[in-house]
DSSP file (Angstrom, degrees, kcal/mol; ACC not computed):
  #  RESIDUE AA STRUCTURE BP1 BP2  ACC     N-H-->O    O-->H-N    N-H-->O    O-->H-N    TCO  KAPPA ALPHA  PHI   PSI    X-CA   Y-CA   Z-CA
    1    1 A M     >        0   0    0      0, 0.0     4,-1.6     0, 0.0     5,-0.1   0.000 360.0 360.0 360.0 -45.4    0.0    0.0    0.0
    2    2 A W  H  >  +     0   0    0      1,-0.2     4,-3.3     2,-0.2     5,-0.2   0.880 360.0  58.9 -66.9 -34.3    2.8    2.5    0.9
    3    3 A F  H  > S+     0   0    0      1,-0.2     4,-3.1     2,-0.2    -1,-0.2   0.912 106.4  46.3 -53.8 -46.4    4.6    1.6   -2.2
    4    4 A L  H  > S+     0   0    0      2,-0.2     4,-1.8     1,-0.2    -1,-0.2   0.826 112.3  50.0 -73.4 -31.3    1.7    2.6   -4.4
    5    5 A V  H  X S+     0   0    0     -4,-1.6     4,-2.4     2,-0.2    -2,-0.2   0.960 114.1  45.6 -66.7 -49.7    1.2    5.9   -2.5
    6    6 A F  H  X S+     0   0    0     -4,-3.3     4,-2.3     1,-0.2     5,-0.2   0.957 113.5  48.8 -54.0 -50.6    4.9    6.7   -2.9
    7    7 A W  H  X S+     0   0    0     -4,-3.1     4,-2.2     1,-0.2    -1,-0.2   0.858 111.2  50.1 -61.2 -36.6    4.9    5.7   -6.5
    8    8 A S  H  X S+     0   0    0     -4,-1.8     4,-1.8     2,-0.2    -1,-0.2   0.902 110.3  51.8 -67.7 -41.2    1.8    7.9   -7.2
    9    9 A F  H  X S+     0   0    0     -4,-2.4     4,-1.8     1,-0.2    -2,-0.2   0.886 111.0  46.3 -61.6 -42.7    3.5   10.8   -5.4
   10   10 A V  H  X S+     0   0    0     -4,-2.3     4,-2.7     1,-0.2    -2,-0.2   0.876 109.9  53.6 -69.7 -39.2    6.5   10.5   -7.5
   11   11 A M  H  X S+     0   0    0     -4,-2.2     4,-2.0    -5,-0.2    -2,-0.2   0.870 108.5  49.5 -57.4 -40.1    4.6   10.2  -10.7
   12   12 A V  H  X S+     0   0    0     -4,-1.8     4,-1.9     2,-0.2    -2,-0.2   0.901 111.8  49.4 -72.5 -39.0    2.6   13.4  -10.0
   13   13 A I  H  X S+     0   0    0     -4,-1.8     4,-2.3     2,-0.2    -2,-0.2   0.965 112.6  46.1 -61.4 -51.7    5.8   15.2   -9.3
   14   14 A L  H  X S+     0   0    0     -4,-2.7     4,-2.3     1,-0.2    -2,-0.2   0.868 112.7  50.3 -60.9 -36.2    7.6   14.0  -12.4
   15   15 A M  H  X S+     0   0    0     -4,-2.0     4,-2.5     2,-0.2    -1,-0.2   0.838 109.9  50.6 -70.8 -35.1    4.5   14.8  -14.5
   16   16 A A  H  X S+     0   0    0     -4,-1.9     4,-2.3     2,-0.2    -2,-0.2   0.892 111.6  47.9 -66.0 -42.3    4.4   18.4  -13.0
   17   17 A I  H  X S+     0   0    0     -4,-2.3     4,-1.9     2,-0.2    -2,-0.2   0.930 114.2  47.0 -65.4 -45.5    8.1   18.9  -13.8
   18   18 A G  H  X S+     0   0    0     -4,-2.3     4,-2.4    -5,-0.2    -2,-0.2   0.902 112.1  50.5 -61.5 -44.9    7.6   17.6  -17.4
   19   19 A G  H  X S+     0   0    0     -4,-2.5     4,-3.0     2,-0.2    -1,-0.2   0.892 106.3  55.3 -56.3 -45.6    4.5   19.8  -17.8
   20   20 A F  H  X S+     0   0    0     -4,-2.3     4,-1.7     1,-0.2    -2,-0.2   0.948 111.2  43.3 -52.6 -56.2    6.3   22.9  -16.6
   21   21 A F  H  X S+     0   0    0     -4,-1.9     4,-2.2     1,-0.2    -1,-0.2   0.863 113.2  51.6 -63.2 -42.1    9.0   22.5  -19.2
   22   22 A M  H  X S+     0   0    0     -4,-2.4     4,-2.4     1,-0.2    -1,-0.2   0.917 109.8  50.4 -56.7 -44.7    6.6   21.6  -22.0
   23   23 A F  H  X S+     0   0    0     -4,-3.0     4,-2.2     1,-0.2    -2,-0.2   0.829 107.8  52.4 -68.3 -29.0    4.6   24.7  -21.2
   24   24 A R  H  X S+     0   0    0     -4,-1.7     4,-1.9     2,-0.2    -1,-0.2   0.926 111.5  47.2 -65.5 -47.0    7.7   26.9  -21.3
   25   25 A K  H  X S+     0   0    0     -4,-2.2     4,-1.3     1,-0.2    -2,-0.2   0.881 109.9  53.2 -64.7 -35.9    8.5   25.6  -24.7
   26   26 A F  H >X S+     0   0    0     -4,-2.4     4,-0.7     1,-0.2     3,-0.6   0.945 108.6  50.1 -62.2 -48.5    4.9   26.1  -25.8
   27   27 A L  H >< S+     0   0    0     -4,-2.2     3,-0.8     1,-0.3    11,-0.2   0.865 108.5  52.4 -61.5 -34.1    5.1   29.8  -24.7
   28   28 A K  H 3< S+     0   0    0     -4,-1.9    11,-1.3     1,-0.2    10,-1.1   0.792 107.4  53.3 -70.9 -28.8    8.3   30.3  -26.6
   29   29 A S  H << S+     0   0    0     -4,-1.3    -1,-0.2    -3,-0.6    -2,-0.2   0.542  82.9 105.0 -89.2  -2.7    6.7   28.8  -29.8
   30   30 A L  S << S-     0   0    0     -3,-0.8     8,-0.5    -4,-0.7     9,-0.1  -0.570  79.4-110.7 -74.4 139.7    3.7   31.2  -29.8
   31   31 A P        -     0   0    0      0, 0.0     6,-0.2     0, 0.0    -1,-0.1  -0.392  30.0-145.9 -68.6 141.9    4.0   34.0  -32.4
   32   32 A K    >   -     0   0    0      4,-1.3     3,-2.1    -2,-0.1     5,-0.1  -0.210  44.1 -70.8 -90.7-171.3    4.5   37.5  -31.3
   33   33 A N  T 3  S+     0   0    0      1,-0.3     4,-0.1     2,-0.1    -1,-0.0   0.836 132.0  55.8 -51.4 -36.6    3.3   40.7  -32.8
   34   34 A D  T 3  S-     0   0    0      2,-0.3    -1,-0.3     1,-0.1     3,-0.1   0.512 117.8-109.3 -77.1  -2.0    5.7   40.3  -35.8
   35   35 A G  S <  S+     0   0    0     -3,-2.1     2,-0.4     1,-0.2    -2,-0.1   0.316  88.7  98.0  92.6 -10.2    4.3   36.9  -36.7
   36   36 A K        -     0   0    0     -5,-0.1    -4,-1.3    -6,-0.1    -2,-0.3  -0.895  65.5-132.8-118.3 145.4    7.4   35.0  -35.6
   37   37 A S     >  -     0   0    0     -2,-0.4     4,-2.0    -6,-0.2     5,-0.2  -0.262  31.7-100.8 -81.0 171.2    8.0   33.2  -32.3
   38   38 A D  H  > S+     0   0    0    -10,-1.1     4,-2.6    -8,-0.5    -9,-0.2   0.896 126.0  51.5 -60.1 -39.7   11.1   33.4  -30.0
   39   39 A L  H  > S+     0   0    0    -11,-1.3     4,-2.2     2,-0.2    -1,-0.2   0.831 107.2  52.1 -66.7 -32.7   12.1   30.1  -31.4
   40   40 A D  H  > S+     0   0    0      2,-0.2     4,-2.2     1,-0.2    -1,-0.2   0.909 112.7  44.7 -64.1 -43.3   11.7   31.3  -35.0
   41   41 A W  H  X S+     0   0    0     -4,-2.0     4,-3.0     2,-0.2     5,-0.3   0.919 111.0  53.6 -67.5 -43.8   13.9   34.3  -34.3
   42   42 A Q  H  X S+     0   0    0     -4,-2.6     4,-2.2     1,-0.2    -2,-0.2   0.949 112.4  45.2 -54.1 -51.3   16.4   32.2  -32.4
   43   43 A E  H  X S+     0   0    0     -4,-2.2     4,-2.6     1,-0.2     5,-0.2   0.891 111.1  53.7 -62.0 -39.7   16.7   29.9  -35.5
   44   44 A Y  H  X S+     0   0    0     -4,-2.2     4,-2.0     1,-0.2    -2,-0.2   0.938 109.9  46.2 -61.7 -47.8   16.9   32.8  -37.8
   45   45 A Y  H  X S+     0   0    0     -4,-3.0     4,-1.6     2,-0.2    -1,-0.2   0.889 113.7  48.8 -66.4 -38.5   19.8   34.4  -36.0
   46   46 A I  H  X S+     0   0    0     -4,-2.2     4,-0.7    -5,-0.3    -2,-0.2   0.946 113.7  45.5 -61.7 -47.3   21.7   31.1  -35.7
   47   47 A N  H  < S+     0   0    0     -4,-2.6     4,-0.3     1,-0.2     3,-0.3   0.830 112.4  51.2 -68.5 -33.5   21.3   30.3  -39.4
   48   48 A K  H  < S+     0   0    0     -4,-2.0    -1,-0.2    -5,-0.2     3,-0.2   0.804 119.1  36.4 -74.1 -29.6   22.2   33.9  -40.5
   49   49 A T  H >X S+     0   0    0     -4,-1.6     3,-1.9    -5,-0.2     4,-0.6   0.360  83.1 105.4-103.6   3.8   25.5   33.9  -38.4
   50   50 A L  G >< S+     0   0    0     -4,-0.7     3,-0.9    -3,-0.3    -1,-0.2   0.858  79.3  53.4 -60.1 -32.7   26.5   30.2  -38.8
   51   51 A H  G 34 S+     0   0    0     -4,-0.3    -1,-0.3     1,-0.2    -2,-0.1   0.705 100.5  63.2 -70.7 -18.0   29.3   31.2  -41.2
   52   52 A M  G <4 S+     0   0    0     -3,-1.9    44,-2.3    43,-0.1     2,-0.4   0.579  81.8  95.7 -85.3 -10.5   30.8   33.6  -38.7
   53   53 A W    <<  -     0   0    0     -3,-0.9     2,-0.2    -4,-0.6    44,-0.1  -0.607  55.1-167.3 -80.2 131.4   31.6   31.0  -36.1
   54   54 A N     >  -     0   0    0     -2,-0.4     4,-1.9    42,-0.3     5,-0.2  -0.591  39.4 -97.5-105.6 179.5   35.2   29.5  -36.0
   55   55 A D  H  > S+     0   0    0     -2,-0.2     4,-2.5     1,-0.2     5,-0.2   0.877 122.7  52.7 -65.6 -40.9   36.3   26.6  -34.1
   56   56 A E  H  > S+     0   0    0      2,-0.2     4,-2.4     1,-0.2    -1,-0.2   0.907 109.1  50.4 -63.0 -40.6   37.6   28.6  -31.2
   57   57 A G  H  > S+     0   0    0      2,-0.2     4,-2.3     1,-0.2    -2,-0.2   0.912 112.7  46.1 -66.9 -43.3   34.3   30.3  -30.8
   58   58 A K  H  X S+     0   0    0     -4,-1.9     4,-2.3     1,-0.2    -1,-0.2   0.886 112.9  50.6 -64.5 -36.7   32.4   27.0  -30.8
   59   59 A Q  H  X S+     0   0    0     -4,-2.5     4,-2.2     2,-0.2    -2,-0.2   0.908 110.4  49.4 -69.0 -37.5   34.8   25.5  -28.4
   60   60 A L  H  X S+     0   0    0     -4,-2.4     4,-2.7     1,-0.2    -2,-0.2   0.912 112.0  48.3 -68.8 -37.7   34.4   28.5  -26.0
   61   61 A L  H  X S+     0   0    0     -4,-2.3     4,-2.2     2,-0.2    -1,-0.2   0.927 110.9  49.7 -64.5 -43.3   30.7   28.2  -26.2
   62   62 A N  H  < S+     0   0    0     -4,-2.3     4,-0.3     1,-0.2    -1,-0.2   0.904 112.5  49.1 -61.6 -38.4   30.7   24.5  -25.5
   63   63 A E  H >< S+     0   0    0     -4,-2.2     3,-0.8     1,-0.2    -2,-0.2   0.889 109.0  51.3 -66.4 -41.3   33.0   25.2  -22.6
   64   64 A L  H 3< S+     0   0    0     -4,-2.7    -2,-0.2     1,-0.2    -1,-0.2   0.845 112.5  46.0 -69.6 -32.2   30.9   27.9  -21.1
   65   65 A V  T >< S+     0   0    0     -4,-2.2     3,-1.5     1,-0.2    -1,-0.2   0.454  83.1  98.9 -88.1   1.8   27.7   25.8  -21.2
   66   66 A S  T <  S+     0   0    0     -3,-0.8    -1,-0.2    -4,-0.3    -2,-0.1   0.843  77.1  58.6 -57.9 -34.2   29.5   22.7  -19.7
   67   67 A P  T 3  S+     0   0    0      0, 0.0    -1,-0.3     0, 0.0    -2,-0.1   0.713  85.5  96.5 -66.4 -20.2   28.1   23.5  -16.2
   68   68 A V  S <  S-     0   0    0     -3,-1.5     5,-0.1     1,-0.1    -3,-0.0  -0.485  94.6 -95.6 -71.0 138.8   24.5   23.3  -17.5
   69   69 A P    >>  -     0   0    0      0, 0.0     3,-2.2     0, 0.0     4,-1.0  -0.281  32.7-120.4 -52.1 136.7   23.0   19.9  -16.9
   70   70 A E  H 3> S+     0   0    0      1,-0.3     4,-0.6     2,-0.2     3,-0.4   0.802 110.7  62.7 -57.8 -30.9   23.4   17.7  -20.0
   71   71 A L  H 34 S+     0   0    0      1,-0.2    -1,-0.3     2,-0.1     4,-0.2   0.814 116.7  30.0 -62.7 -28.1   19.6   17.3  -20.3
   72   72 A F  H <> S+     0   0    0     -3,-2.2     4,-2.4     2,-0.1    -1,-0.2   0.391  94.5  97.6-110.0   0.1   19.3   21.1  -20.9
   73   73 A R  H  X S+     0   0    0     -4,-1.0     4,-3.3    -3,-0.4     5,-0.2   0.913  81.5  49.0 -59.0 -50.4   22.7   21.8  -22.6
   74   74 A Q  H  X S+     0   0    0     -4,-0.6     4,-2.3     1,-0.2    -1,-0.2   0.914 113.8  45.1 -59.6 -44.0   21.6   21.7  -26.1
   75   75 A Q  H  > S+     0   0    0      2,-0.2     4,-2.3     1,-0.2     5,-0.2   0.920 114.0  50.7 -65.5 -40.3   18.6   24.1  -25.7
   76   76 A A  H  X S+     0   0    0     -4,-2.4     4,-2.6     1,-0.2     5,-0.2   0.950 110.5  49.8 -60.1 -45.4   20.8   26.4  -23.5
   77   77 A K  H  X S+     0   0    0     -4,-3.3     4,-3.1     1,-0.2    -1,-0.2   0.900 111.0  48.8 -59.7 -41.9   23.4   26.4  -26.2
   78   78 A E  H  X S+     0   0    0     -4,-2.3     4,-2.0     2,-0.2    -1,-0.2   0.847 111.3  47.6 -68.9 -34.3   20.9   27.2  -28.9
   79   79 A S  H  X S+     0   0    0     -4,-2.3     4,-1.9     2,-0.2    -1,-0.2   0.895 115.7  46.4 -74.1 -35.7   19.3   30.1  -27.1
   80   80 A I  H  X S+     0   0    0     -4,-2.6     4,-2.3    -5,-0.2    -2,-0.2   0.941 111.4  50.1 -64.7 -48.0   22.7   31.6  -26.3
   81   81 A A  H  X S+     0   0    0     -4,-3.1     4,-2.7     1,-0.2     5,-0.2   0.910 109.7  53.9 -57.0 -44.1   24.0   31.1  -29.8
   82   82 A G  H  X S+     0   0    0     -4,-2.0     4,-1.9     1,-0.2    -1,-0.2   0.910 108.9  47.3 -56.3 -44.8   20.7   32.9  -31.0
   83   83 A K  H  X S+     0   0    0     -4,-1.9     4,-2.4     2,-0.2    -1,-0.2   0.874 112.2  50.4 -62.4 -40.2   21.4   35.8  -28.7
   84   84 A I  H  X S+     0   0    0     -4,-2.3     4,-2.3     1,-0.2    -2,-0.2   0.863 109.3  50.1 -64.8 -39.1   24.9   36.0  -29.9
   85   85 A G  H  X S+     0   0    0     -4,-2.7     4,-2.3     2,-0.2    -1,-0.2   0.842 108.3  52.7 -67.1 -35.9   23.9   35.9  -33.5
   86   86 A E  H  X S+     0   0    0     -4,-1.9     4,-2.3    -5,-0.2    -2,-0.2   0.922 111.4  47.8 -66.9 -42.0   21.4   38.7  -32.9
   87   87 A L  H  X S+     0   0    0     -4,-2.4     4,-2.4     2,-0.2    -2,-0.2   0.906 111.6  49.5 -60.6 -41.7   24.2   40.8  -31.3
   88   88 A A  H  <>S+     0   0    0     -4,-2.3     5,-2.6     1,-0.2     4,-0.3   0.894 112.4  47.5 -67.6 -38.5   26.6   40.1  -34.1
   89   89 A L  H ><5S+     0   0    0     -4,-2.3     3,-1.0     3,-0.2    -1,-0.2   0.910 111.4  50.1 -65.8 -43.5   24.0   41.0  -36.8
   90   90 A K  H 3<5S+     0   0    0     -4,-2.3    -2,-0.2     1,-0.2    -1,-0.2   0.934 117.4  41.0 -61.1 -43.0   23.1   44.3  -34.9
   91   91 A E  T 3<5S-     0   0    0     -4,-2.4    -1,-0.2    -5,-0.2    -2,-0.2   0.403 107.0-126.5 -89.1   5.6   26.8   45.2  -34.7
   92   92 A K  T < 5 -     0   0    0     -3,-1.0    -3,-0.2    -4,-0.3    -4,-0.1   0.878  42.4-178.1  52.2  44.2   27.6   44.1  -38.2
   93   93 A A      < -     0   0    0     -5,-2.6    -1,-0.2    -6,-0.1     3,-0.1  -0.366  30.2-148.0 -75.5 152.6   30.4   41.9  -37.0
   94   94 A K  S    S+     0   0    0      1,-0.3     2,-0.3    -2,-0.1    -1,-0.1   0.868  80.9   8.9 -86.7 -42.2   32.6   39.9  -39.4
   95   95 A T  S    S-     0   0    0     -7,-0.0     2,-0.8   -42,-0.0    -1,-0.3  -0.927  83.2 -99.4-134.1 161.8   33.2   37.0  -37.0
   96   96 A I        -     0   0    0    -44,-2.3   -42,-0.3    -2,-0.3     2,-0.1  -0.727  48.9-165.9 -80.6 113.9   31.9   35.8  -33.7
   97   97 A T     >  -     0   0    0     -2,-0.8     4,-2.2     1,-0.1     5,-0.2  -0.486  34.3-104.3-100.1 170.8   34.5   36.9  -31.2
   98   98 A Q  H  > S+     0   0    0      1,-0.2     4,-2.3     2,-0.2     5,-0.2   0.868 121.8  53.3 -55.0 -40.8   35.2   36.0  -27.5
   99   99 A E  H  > S+     0   0    0      1,-0.2     4,-2.4     2,-0.2    -1,-0.2   0.887 109.0  48.6 -67.5 -40.7   33.8   39.3  -26.4
  100  100 A L  H  > S+     0   0    0      2,-0.2     4,-2.8     1,-0.2    -1,-0.2   0.902 111.4  50.2 -63.7 -41.8   30.5   38.7  -28.4
  101  101 A I  H  X S+     0   0    0     -4,-2.2     4,-2.2     2,-0.2    -2,-0.2   0.909 112.7  44.6 -66.7 -44.5   30.2   35.1  -27.0
  102  102 A I  H  X S+     0   0    0     -4,-2.3     4,-2.4     2,-0.2    -2,-0.2   0.925 116.4  47.1 -70.9 -43.5   30.6   36.2  -23.3
  103  103 A R  H  X S+     0   0    0     -4,-2.4     4,-2.4    -5,-0.2    -2,-0.2   0.932 113.5  47.6 -62.3 -41.9   28.3   39.2  -23.7
  104  104 A G  H  X S+     0   0    0     -4,-2.8     4,-2.7    -5,-0.2    -1,-0.2   0.911 110.8  52.5 -65.9 -38.1   25.6   37.2  -25.5
  105  105 A Y  H  X S+     0   0    0     -4,-2.2     4,-1.3    -5,-0.2    -1,-0.2   0.928 110.6  47.6 -60.5 -44.6   25.9   34.5  -22.8
  106  106 A I  H  < S+     0   0    0     -4,-2.4     3,-0.3     1,-0.2    -2,-0.2   0.923 115.3  44.8 -57.1 -48.4   25.4   37.2  -20.1
  107  107 A I  H  < S+     0   0    0     -4,-2.4    -1,-0.2     1,-0.2    -2,-0.2   0.860 114.0  49.7 -69.4 -36.1   22.4   38.7  -21.9
  108  108 A A  H  < S+     0   0    0     -4,-2.7    -1,-0.2    -5,-0.2    -2,-0.2   0.684 100.7  69.8 -77.7 -17.2   20.8   35.3  -22.7
  109  109 A T  S  < S-     0   0    0     -4,-1.3    31,-0.3    -3,-0.3     5,-0.0  -0.730  86.6-104.2-106.8 153.1   21.0   33.7  -19.3
  110  110 A P    >>  -     0   0    0      0, 0.0     3,-1.6     0, 0.0     4,-0.5  -0.282  34.2-111.2 -63.9 150.7   19.0   34.6  -16.1
  111  111 A K  G >4 S+     0   0    0      1,-0.3     3,-0.9     2,-0.2     4,-0.4   0.776 114.9  65.1 -53.3 -32.8   20.7   36.5  -13.3
  112  112 A R  G 34 S+     0   0    0      1,-0.3     3,-0.4    28,-0.2    -1,-0.3   0.722 101.6  51.9 -69.9 -21.7   20.7   33.5  -11.0
  113  113 A D  G X> S+     0   0    0     -3,-1.6     4,-1.6     1,-0.2     3,-1.1   0.634  84.5  87.4 -90.6 -12.7   23.0   31.6  -13.5
  114  114 A H  H <X S+     0   0    0     -3,-0.9     4,-2.6    -4,-0.5     5,-0.2   0.821  79.4  63.2 -60.9 -30.7   25.6   34.4  -13.7
  115  115 A K  H 3> S+     0   0    0     -4,-0.4     4,-2.0    -3,-0.4    -1,-0.3   0.860 103.3  49.3 -56.6 -37.7   27.5   33.0  -10.6
  116  116 A F  H <> S+     0   0    0     -3,-1.1     4,-3.0    -4,-0.2    -1,-0.2   0.914 110.2  48.9 -65.6 -43.5   28.2   30.0  -12.6
  117  117 A L  H  X S+     0   0    0     -4,-1.6     4,-3.0     2,-0.2     5,-0.2   0.912 110.2  51.7 -60.6 -42.8   29.5   31.9  -15.6
  118  118 A R  H  X S+     0   0    0     -4,-2.6     4,-2.3     2,-0.2    -1,-0.2   0.929 111.5  47.6 -59.0 -45.5   31.7   34.0  -13.3
  119  119 A K  H  X S+     0   0    0     -4,-2.0     4,-2.4     1,-0.2    -2,-0.2   0.934 113.4  47.8 -64.2 -44.2   33.2   30.8  -11.8
  120  120 A K  H  X S+     0   0    0     -4,-3.0     4,-1.4     1,-0.2    -2,-0.2   0.905 111.1  50.0 -65.6 -37.9   33.7   29.3  -15.3
  121  121 A L  H  <>S+     0   0    0     -4,-3.0     5,-2.8     1,-0.2     4,-0.4   0.899 109.5  52.7 -65.9 -39.0   35.4   32.5  -16.6
  122  122 A A  H ><5S+     0   0    0     -4,-2.3     3,-1.1    -5,-0.2    -2,-0.2   0.903 108.0  51.4 -63.8 -41.0   37.7   32.5  -13.5
  123  123 A E  H 3<5S+     0   0    0     -4,-2.4    -1,-0.2     1,-0.3    -2,-0.2   0.825 110.9  47.9 -63.5 -30.0   38.7   28.9  -14.3
  124  124 A M  T 3<5S-     0   0    0     -4,-1.4    -1,-0.3    -5,-0.2    -2,-0.2   0.459 115.4-117.2 -93.4   1.8   39.5   29.8  -17.8
  125  125 A N  T < 5 +     0   0    0     -3,-1.1     2,-0.6    -4,-0.4    -3,-0.2   0.837  62.8 148.2  68.4  34.3   41.5   32.9  -16.7
  126  126 A I      < -     0   0    0     -5,-2.8     2,-0.3    -6,-0.1    -1,-0.2  -0.910  47.5-127.5-103.7 125.1   39.2   35.4  -18.4
  127  127 A D        -     0   0    0     -2,-0.6     4,-0.1     1,-0.1    -5,-0.0  -0.556  17.2-165.5 -71.0 125.7   38.9   38.7  -16.8
  128  128 A V    >>  +     0   0    0     -2,-0.3     3,-1.4     1,-0.2     4,-0.7   0.489  65.2  95.5 -91.2  -3.2   35.2   39.8  -16.1
  129  129 A T  G >4 S+     0   0    0      1,-0.3     3,-0.8     2,-0.2     4,-0.3   0.839  81.5  54.7 -62.6 -34.1   35.7   43.4  -15.4
  130  130 A P  G 34 S+     0   0    0      0, 0.0     3,-0.3     0, 0.0    -1,-0.3   0.739 111.5  47.1 -67.6 -15.6   35.0   44.4  -19.1
  131  131 A Y  G X> S+     0   0    0     -3,-1.4     4,-1.7     1,-0.2     3,-1.3   0.487  79.8 102.2-104.3  -3.7   31.7   42.6  -18.8
  132  132 A E  H <X S+     0   0    0     -3,-0.8     4,-1.9    -4,-0.7    -1,-0.2   0.808  77.6  55.4 -48.8 -38.7   30.6   44.0  -15.5
  133  133 A K  H 3> S+     0   0    0     -4,-0.3     4,-1.8    -3,-0.3    -1,-0.3   0.830 106.1  52.5 -68.0 -28.2   28.2   46.5  -17.0
  134  134 A Y  H <> S+     0   0    0     -3,-1.3     4,-1.2     2,-0.2    -2,-0.2   0.874 106.8  52.7 -73.8 -35.0   26.4   43.6  -18.8
  135  135 A F  H  < S+     0   0    0     -4,-1.7     3,-0.3     1,-0.2    -2,-0.2   0.903 113.0  45.4 -61.1 -40.0   26.0   41.7  -15.6
  136  136 A A  H  < S+     0   0    0     -4,-1.9    -2,-0.2     1,-0.2    -1,-0.2   0.863 113.2  48.9 -76.7 -31.6   24.4   44.8  -14.0
  137  137 A E  H  < S+     0   0    0     -4,-1.8    -1,-0.2    -5,-0.1    -2,-0.2   0.599  79.6 118.9 -80.0 -13.8   22.2   45.5  -17.0
  138  138 A S     <  -     0   0    0     -4,-1.2   -31,-0.1    -3,-0.3   -30,-0.1  -0.315  45.3-167.7 -61.5 131.4   20.9   41.9  -17.3
  139  139 A K              0   0    0    -32,-0.2    -1,-0.2     1,-0.2   -32,-0.1   0.435 360.0 360.0-104.3  -0.4   17.1   42.0  -16.7
  140  140 A K              0   0    0    -31,-0.3   -28,-0.2   -33,-0.1    -1,-0.2   0.498 360.0 360.0 -92.8 360.0   16.3   38.4  -16.3
């Protein structure tokens, strides 16, 4: 009897967690005023800037998202790459630089995740002082 109660409780919790993430994905796929969803824009920016990425930039992005749990890593990488692409297109950059990657990462992630980014940048011996204003401006 207790096993069934426990198993029912676990199943309800797992379904709630899964439903939460499915609902977030659903909200991102809803079209905005311009007729495109957040996911459409993200894909657009990634496709437009794909040729700008070099091996070092891809490697840096992979290294920065390594603290993200593997289950969410690909989605996080895509949303961060989309923001980096948006910045690169707005600034008419020729290539994706380390500065663009770090700035895009800061802007694309919630404030609560910035401590992990700071820790990772410290491990990689990258000075965060040029990016402090972006940490302060981050609205998420």
